[in-house]
C-alpha positions, 0 to 999 in steps of 0.5 A: 866067062870070068867073073865081071864086077860090072855085071855082078854089081849090076845084078844088086841094083844098088841105089844112089846114094848107098854106103858100100864097103868093098872088103879086100878091095884089091885092084879095086875092080868092085869098088869102081864098079859100085862108085859108077853104079851109083853114079858118083852119089853115096860112098864106097869104102875101099878096105885093104890090108895092104897100103901100096894097093890102096895107094894105086887104087886111089890114084886110079879113082882120082884119074877116073874122077870118082869122088865117092870112094874113100880108102881104109887100111884095115884088117877084115879079120879083126873086130872093128878092123875096117874102122867102120861104125856098126850098121853103117853100110848098106851093102858089103862086097867079099869078092874072092876074099874068103879063099884067102883069109884064115879066119872066115868067120871073123871077115864075115862077122866083121861084115855083119858088124858094119852092115845095117839091118836088112843090108846086103852081103855079096859073096863072090869066090871061086867055085874050084881050083880049075888046075890052079887057075884060081886058088889051090884045091885046098884054099877053095871055100865052096859055095855050100860052106859060104852060104852055111857060115853066113847063115850060122852068123845070122844072115838070110840067103836071098838069091844067087847071082850069076858071077861067071863060069868059075865063081859062084855068087851069093846075095844074103841079107842081115836079118839078126841084129846082133854083130856075132851069132 
């Protein structure tokens, strides 16, 4: 099974009224799944560096009548690049992003900055290349490296989730109040 955003979000048990940031929202599968999981309450921030993708996602969310989604053109690898306030989110989603961004520490650091103390970071990424079905072998960011980087930044590993046959899923909590470790 490929990674299912709906099933992965379901494993987070999002509370109605929460604040979620989908870093690198892309096509918006996680944005939409989170918005629906909170039954139209709360707020989901879809953040991406590509304006065209955000425009398509905005149109899609309008068609699905998802009014709890906001769209931000932002840079995940820059401190403050998401334009969200410090400690403003309950959950940050980094799905299939770490293998793509050159500065993984900066992207995870920005996630930490916008999370409230005790907030959840959901990391989902490819386990391996699978003969280039996923990223090239050189670009895969292994689960152990993802967990290690998160822990170095002051996140506490909470639990794994079943993210499908080709992806790993990590749930981590922000336990250190400092924005960067």
